[in-house]
N, C-alpha and C positions, 0 to 999 in steps of 0.2 A: 244431393244431400242438401237438407234444409239447414237454415241458419239455427245455430245452438244445439245442433245434434253433435255428439262427441266424433272427433275424428278417428278414422279407423286406424288400427294397428300399424306400426311401421312396416312389419315383416308383410303384412297383406299388402300394402302399397308397394313394396319393391318387388313382390312376387307378380302383381299385376302388370308392372312395368318390366317384368323379364330381368330383374336386376337382383343379383345375388349378394349376400354378406360374406366376407371371410375376416378371419383374425389369425395374425402370425406372431408367435414370440420366439426370437431366435434363442433365448435362453434356454428354452425346454425343446426348441426344435420341432414344435408341433404348430399344424396349420387346421384351424377349425373352420368348415365351411357349412353354410346352410343348405337346404334342398335344392334351392334354385342354383347356387353357386356349384353344387356337386354334379347338378346337370349340365351347366356349362363347360365344366371340366371332363364331361364325357363319363361320368359315374351315375351309379343308380340315384335316384331323385330322393334323397334323404340326408338329413344332417349327419356329418361324420367327421372324424378326426383323422389327419393323414401327417405323416412324417414329412420332412423337408424332402428326402428322397422320393417318396410316391407322388409329392406334388411336383416335384421337378420331373419326373418322368412323363407327366403330362404336359409339359410346356417345351417350346423350342429352346434349346440351349443357349442360343444366342440371346434369346428374350429373358431367359434367367439371369444372365449377366447384366442385362439391361436393368432389370428390377433393382438389382443390389446397387447400381450406380446412381439410380434416380432417387432411391431412399435416402442414400448419403447425401445427396444434393438438396434434397427437401429439409432435411435435419438442419444441415448448414444454413439454409436461408429461411427455415421457419414457414415453409409453404406446403401446399399439398404434392403429393407424389402421384404422378399420372404417366401411364405408359400403356401401349397396346401389346397384347399377348397373343402369340399364335398356339391354339391348342391342338394336340397331335393325338392321332390315334395309335393302336398298337403297331400299325404297319408304317408308322413315319409320315402319315400325311396329314396335312392341315384339315381340320374339321370345322373349326370357326376360328374367328379373331374376337377377342374381347377386350374391352377397355377396363383397365383397372385405375380407381382412384381411391387413395388411402391418405391418412393423417398419420405419420410415423413419429415416434419418439425414441429417445436414446437414453438409457440407463448407465451412467458413468461408472457406478458401482459394479453392476453385473456385466458391463462392456456389451449390452445386448440392446438390439431394436425391438420395439413392440409396435405393431400397426394394426388398424382395423379400417377395411374399405370395402369397396363395391365392386362387383363384376358385370358388366354389361355386353352383349354381343353386338359387333358392328358388321357392316355389310361386306368388307372385303377381306381377303380375296374369295374367289370362288371355291366352295368346299371341294376337296379331293385333289387340289393342287399339291404338288410334291414339297415337301417342308423346306427341303435344302435350296430351292429354286427362286422363291418369291419372298421378298422381305416385307415386313409389315408396311414400313413406310415406303416401300418402292425404292426408286433410285436414290432419293435423298439420304436414307440410312447408308447406303453404300458409299455415296459421295463424303458423307460426315467421317465414316470411318477410314476412307483414304485421306481426307484432309488431315484427321488428326494423327495418323501415321506419318504423313510427310512433315507436318508441323513439329511434332515431338522430335523426328530426326534432325530437321534444321536447327531447332533450338538446342539440341544437344550438342551439336558440332560448332556452335557459336563460341568464340574463345574471349571475347570483351563485350563490356557493356554495349559499346557502340554497334557491335556486330548483332547482338540479341536485339535491339531495337530496330536495326534494318530487316531482320527476319519477321519481327513482329508487325513492321508496317507493311510487309509484302504478303502477309497471310491472306489468302483468298477464302473466306468461310463459305460454305455450301448455301447459297441462296440468300445471305445476309451479310455482305462484308461492309464493315464500317469504312467511313471515308476519313476518318481521323482518329488519333489516339493519343493518350498521354500516360505516361508512367510516373506515379508519385512516390517519392520516398519520405523517410521520416528522420529528422535530426531533432532530439530532445522532444519538444512539443510543437514542433513546427513542421508542415509539409514543404517538401523540396520537388523541384521537377527534374527527374532523372533523365528524360528525354520525350519528345513528342514528335508527331508526324500528321501532316496535314494541316498545319498551321503556319503563317507568317511568323519572320522574326520579330520578337517583341510581344507576341499574343500571350505568352505565358507569364508576362511581368505581373499581372493582377493575382496570380494564382501562387506566386513564388513566397515563400516565408510566410505562408498562411498557418494560423494557429489551428491545431487539430480540433479546438473546440467551436471553431467556427460552423455556422449552419450552411454547410457545403457538403455535397453527397461523398466527396472522396475523403473528407474530414470525418463524417459518420462511419464510413466503411473502415477506416483506420482505427476508430475508437471502439467499433462494435465487433468487427471481423465478419460482419454480415454484408452480402452484396446488396446493390440498391439497382432496381430497373425502373427506368422513367420512360414510359412508351410514349408520351406526347409532351409538347411544350406547356400544355396545360397542367399536365400532372407535375412536371417540373416546378411550375410558377407556384402551384398550391402548395408543395410540399417543402420549397426552400424559397421563400418569397425574398429573403435578404440577398441571397447571392444570384438569382435569377437574371439581373441585369448584366452579370458577367458573362453568362452562358448565352443570352440573347443574341448579341452581334454576329455568333457564328452561323446562325440560321439552321440549326439541325433539328430533327424531328423526335429523335429518340436517342437515349443514352443508358450504357450500361457501366455501372462502377462496381468492381469486383475486388476482393482483398487478394494482396500477394502474401500468400501464407506458407512458410517454411518451419517445420518441426513445431506445429503449434504457435507460432508466432507470426503475427502480421507485421510484415516489413514494409508494407506500402500498399498502394491501389492502383489499379489499371482501369483507365476511362476508355470506352469505345463509343464513338459519336457516330451516328447515322444520318444521312441526309433525306430519309425516307421513313414513315413509321414502320416500326417493328413491334410485334405483339409480345416477343419474349415467351414463346411457349417453352413447356418443360424441355422440349429436345433443343430448343435454341439455347436455354439457360444451360442445358448439359454441356453444350460445345463450348460456351463462354466460360463456364467454371473449369472446364478441364484445360483449355489454352490458358487460363489465368494459372493454375496450378504448375502448368509446364513453364510458363514465363516467369513465374517466381524461383523455380528451381534453376532456371537457366541464368538469371539474374544473380542469385545467389553464387553460383559457380563462377560466373565471369568475374564478380566482385572479388571473390577470395582469390581467383587466379591473378587478377590485377593487383591486389594487395601483396600477393606473394612474389609476382614479378618486380613490384616496386621495391620490396624489402630487400630481395636477392640482388637486383642491380645496384642498389644503394649500397649495400653490403660489399659488392664486388668492386665498385668503383672507389669506394673509401680506401680499399686495400691495393688498389692498383696506382701506380705513381703517375705522375706527369713526367715527361722526358726531360724537364728542365730548361735552362737557357741554352740558347744557341751555342754550338760548340764551334770555333773557327777550324775551317778545314774538314769538318765532319757533319754529316747529316744523319738523322735518326727517325724511324717510324716504328710504329708498334701497332698490333691489333690483338683483341681478346674477344673470343666469342663463346659464350656458354652454350654447347650443344646438346648436353646430357639432359636426361629426364628430371622429375622431381623437382627439388628447389632450383634448378638451373644455376647452381653455384657449386664450384669444385676447388681443386686444389693447384690449378695452373696459375702461374703468376710470372711477370717479369719486373725488371727494376733496373734503373741507371743510377749509379751511386758516385757522386764526386768524391776524390780520393784527397786525403791532407798532404801537405809537404811543401816544399819550395819550388824553385824554378825547375823547368824540364831539363833532363840531363845532369842536374847536380844531386838531387835525392829523389826519393819517392815523392809524388805529387805533383803539384805546380801545373794543373790543367789535365792531368791525367783522370780517368773515370773508369768505373767498372761496369759491366754489363752482366746482368744475372737474368737466368730463365730456368724454370723449374717445375716440377709436378709432384704435389702431394697425393699419395695413394688414397682413392676414394672420390665420391661426389656428393658430399653432404656437408651439412653444416661444421662437422667436425673437421673436415678437411680443409674447409676455408679458414676456420679458425687457427688450425696448425700453420696453414700456410702464411696468415697474418704474423704470427709469433716468428716463424723462421725467417721471415723478410726482415723484420726488426731485428733479429739476431745477426744476420748477415751484414745488415748495414752498420751495426754496432762493431762487430769484429773488422770491418772494412776500414770504419772511422779509427780504429786503433793503430791502423797502417800495416796490417799483417800481409804477407803475401798470399796469392791465391790458394795455395796448398794449405796454409795454416788457417786460413778462413774457413774453407771446407772441412777441415779436420774438427774445429771448434763448433762448427754448426752440427756436424753429425753427433758429437758429444750432446750438445744442447738437445737436438731432437730425441735422442736415445734416453736422455734424463727426463724429458716430458713424459715418455712412455712408462718408466720407472715409477714416476710420480702417481701415475693412474693405476699402479698395481699390474701393468703389463696386460691389462684386459683388452685394450684395443691399440696394439702395436701398429704404428704407422712409419712408413719409409717415404723417402723423397728423392726424385732424381734432380740433379741441378747442373748447370754449367755456368761457370764464373770465369770472366774474361777481363783482364786488366788492359786497358787501351790506352797508349801514348798518342794523341792527335798529331804531334809533331812529327815523329817518326813513322808512325803507322803500326809501331810493334804492339803485338797482342801476346799476353802470357795468359794461358788458359789452364784451368782445372775442372776435371769433369767427374761427377759421381754419378754413374750409371745413366747418364742422359745421352741424347743423341748427339753426334759429332756436328759442329758447325760446317756450313757450307759457303764457299766463295764464288761469287760471280765474277770473271775476270774481265779485263778491259774490252775483249773482243766478244763477250757475252758468254764464252763457255763457263760451265758451273762445275766445280769440283767439290767434293766433301773434303775437308780437311782432317785427317785423322789426328787425334789428341790422346794423349795418356789419360788413363782414368782409374777410378777405384769404384768401391760399392756405394750404392745408393745411401743417402744420409739416413741416419738412425739405425742402421743394422748394427754396426760396431763402432763403439764410442773412440776406439784408437785406430781407426782406419787411416791409411795415408793416401794422398791424393797428389801423384806428381804433377808437374806443370810442363806445358809444351809451348814453346815459342814459335810464333806465326809473324809474319809481316803482311800488312794490307796495303798494297800498291796504290798509288794514286789511281782513281777510276775504277777501283774495285769495291764490291759491295758484299758484306757479310750478312748471312742469314742464321739466326738462331731460332729454333722452333719446338714445340712440344710434339708428342706423336700423334696428337689428334689431327695435326695439319696433314700428316701422311696417311693416316689409317682411316680417315672419315671417308664414307662412301664404299665400304666393303673392301678396302685395301689392306694389303700388309706393308711392311716397311719399305719392302723392294718395289713393288709396284706402285706405292703412293710416292716414292722418291721419284721414279721416272715421270709420274704425272707432274709434279712439282717442277722438276728441272725443265720441263718443256715450257712452263710458264715463265720461270726466270730467264731462260735464254731467249725467249721470243719477244718479251716485253721491251718496250721503247720509251715509256713514260717515266716522271719522276719517282722518287721512292715512296711517296705517298700512295701513288697511283698503283706501284707494284704492290704494296701490302693489300690494297684493295683487290688487285686481281688475284693474288694468292687465296685470299678468303673466298672470294667467288667462285673460283675455279674447283674448290673443294666443298664448300657449303651453300654456294648459291645455286640457282635453278640451272646453270650450265653444268653442275657437277654431277647430275642425273646422266648425262651423256658418257662420263668416263668412270662408271662404277668398276670396282674391282672384282676379283673372283670370290670374294667373302661375302657373308651376309650383310646388307647394309644397316647396321644397328645405330649409328650416329649417337654413341652414348658418351664420347670424349669431348672435352673442351679444346679449344684450339687457342694457342698463344703464339704468336710470332714477333720477332725483334729483328729489325734490320738496321744495319749501319754503313754508311757508305763514305769512303775517304774521297773527298771531292778531287778531280783531276780535270783534264782537258774535256770540256763538254758539261761538266758539272753534274751533281746529281741531287741538288737541294730542291726546296720546295716551289721553286720558280717553275717556269715553262720550260726551261732547259730539260732535255732528256737525260737519260742515264748515258754514261761515256759512249761515245762513238765507237762502233767497234773497228779495232785494228787487224791486220792480217797475222798477228802473232798471239799464240797462246803459249803460256810458259807454267812450269811447275817446278819447284825446288824443294829437295828433301835431304837431311842429313842422317847418316846411320853411324852410329858409334859402335866401337868394338864391343861394348856390353850390351848393345842392343839390337842383337840379330833378329829380333822378332819385328823390327821395322822393316826388313826386306819385303815382308808380306804388304806392308803398308806402300811401299813404293811400287809394289806390282800393282795393287789396286789404283793408285794415283795415275799410273801410266795408262791403264784400261780405260778409267774415266775421262783422261785427257783425248783418247781416241775413241770415245763412245760413237762418234758419227763417221768414223774412217770407213771407207767403201770395201775394204779388203779385210774380212775377218782373220785370214791366215797371217796377215801381216802384224794385226794386233796381238795375236799369239806369239808371234816370233819377238816382237818387241818386249812383251812381257818376260819371254824366256830369257832373252838377252841381258835385260836390267837385272834379273835374278842371278845371272851367271857373273856379270861384272862386279855387282856388290858383293857377292860371296867371294870372289877372288880377292879383293880388298881385305876382307875380314880373315881368310884363311892364310894368305901368303904373306900379309904385312902386319905391322902393329899399329897402323893409323887408322884414323876414322875416314868415312867416305862421304862425298857431297854429290848427289844426284841432281842434274840440272836436265831438264825435258823440254823441248821447244818445238812448237808446230808452226810452220809458216806457209804461206801461200794460199790461194783460193780453193775451195772444195773441187775435188777431183783432179788436182794438180799439186796437193799439198807435199810438204817434206818435213819427216820427224827427224830431228837430231837429238840424241840423248848422249851426255857427256857424264862420266863418273871421275871426280878427281880424288885424289888422297895425297898424303905428304911423303910418302916412301919414295926413294930414288930408285928403287928396284924395278926394272922394266920387265914386262911380260915377254915370255918366248913362246913361239909356236912349237909344239910337241906333236908327236904321232903316238897316242896312247895305244896299249893293246887293248883286246877284247875285255880283260879282267881288271884294267886299271880304274881306280877310283877318282882320278881327277886328271886334268890336262886337256880337257875338250872344250874350255870356255872359247879360245880364241878359234878353234876349229868351227864352233858354232857360228861365231861372229862372221866368219868367212864365208860360210854356206849361206847365212840368211841375211846378212845386210847387204844393201846396195853399195855401199862404200864405208870403209871404217879407217881408224887409224889410232896411234899411239903419239901423244904430244908431251915432251918433256916440258917441266915448268921451272922457274928458279928454284924452287924447294918442292919437289915432288912430281907428279905427273898426271895425265888425264887420258882415258881410254874413251873414244868416241866412235859412234856408228851412226849411219843414216839409212832411213827407209823412205822410199818414193811412192806416194799413193798413185795407183792406177787410176785411168780415167773411168767414169761410169760406164762409159761405152766400149771400153777395153774387153776384149773377150777373154 
């Protein structure tokens, strides 16, 4: 062509270069191709208009999805969209591979893309290769897809900002892994460093609190929301001459700065630095952009989770008390573990309340205090709020000097009144155990509102559940009564109060959960703080997975546990001294009044628990039967109350059980020979048959009936 001659038409030039033109408008869903582009698509060589479905039928389905992603990336970055496409025939075979280059635009009103581009054939792969077997870019595309899948899964599982940054630092991108990265956040009009990797301590100082108006790549990314790629130090120096001296000492050759965008808002920037030159091809930019999007989502989730945890932990800590000053002769320990989902805040609580009054033994107070543990129904903010209100109400009623039964009655009316004030739309109840403690005498006065009974670890390590009288949970009946039960904590004994989460966590019910906890209580030799940690670790720590129960392990309930020890020989304080040394005696005591025949069942249960490790089950059944008979005889044949004392002495395998039932009646029992139809008279007969030895001992006022059972050795036949 001579100088001055007109240039040939663009279409003629493109046809001569075997390059076709195409136009795609997603608003109309139509694709217009010229004759050369139609030929490359395997159609007759003439200009034609295709629907998206007709066009998609000519392309490999993986490549169609690739086109969509590349177009979005190009619009976001304001660059050309370039992608390789496999053209298929009607039999699903690749007939050729073409390269498409286009300049897309986005119409925010129509929410549609419009682009015009070129198609040009490339040489790979060999025509006729099955479409499903060979990818356009070979192993690199498969590696990229596998990498993005693994990266997405790892980032989705990260639960904290530090963990997200560790995952990001460990990402090995296919073919171009950075040797350093930094994540920038925004506070007001300043950049902050959320975290970095591949740098020494202090390297981030020049970049901390940098204004977003600074001539720096990360600042520009935050301002514009567009990525910045710098493929060489020369390019960096040319584009950002003012801040190049800050980047030069790191000795890198390429940089990528990408926006961290969530819900259309740029929350920061991600810098990936490379120790070697990187061209940042469309495929490489696509990988970096995808990782940046996943990183932004992961950081947002982690930040929200950390804020939520900080809020709920602060809320829970503000509602839970400190255990107060040291109490002479007593040691306290407590734990609260939020194990539920959601906000990880619930209605479990404990408290220690100093009581008013004068000197101990003269009137109420004088060193006396109350222990409270409870559980408001639910695991949400309302449950936590009600818990806080109920705790304050209990403290107020206790400070007025009310007895335990009156404290719970008033608290039940208070909680019921809160539900009425809300119109009854969200009625909640609460279980509660309230115990007044006299640290001088060890006397405990307990009132229970639908809560678990307390447990006592005796001086020899035996653990028994102490049955207490109880009433309905708080908030159900504003006029409910809560009878009190008096217990005595002997020197060297420890009291455990807990919520049901301690027993039921790990797929347990109350029965199997109690057996698991009792083993921990009986086997532990450390102080009270160590015992509290051991209980929590046994049910909620890693070791708890070795003792799962028969139910599904949902782990939805919170755990609260409160321990009280009356110091005795050996001590149980926070010092190195262990819990009381085990003695060869375990003892239980229980009174049964004439008006309380239901306590005979409690006595049977206490004897069974006292003998939970007895080697002969038949003897355990015999002891329970004889206790029932002796107590029933007192209630039926006298007008007196009965006192049961059960005592186990000796080493395992050669122990002796002695049970004594005392009453104030002078009427002595007589051995009778009842007939087959007689309704009574068999008590002493049964004792004669089942006990190893027995007797009746007159007292100064009243009498006692006792019997003994001797444990057979484990090797006895």
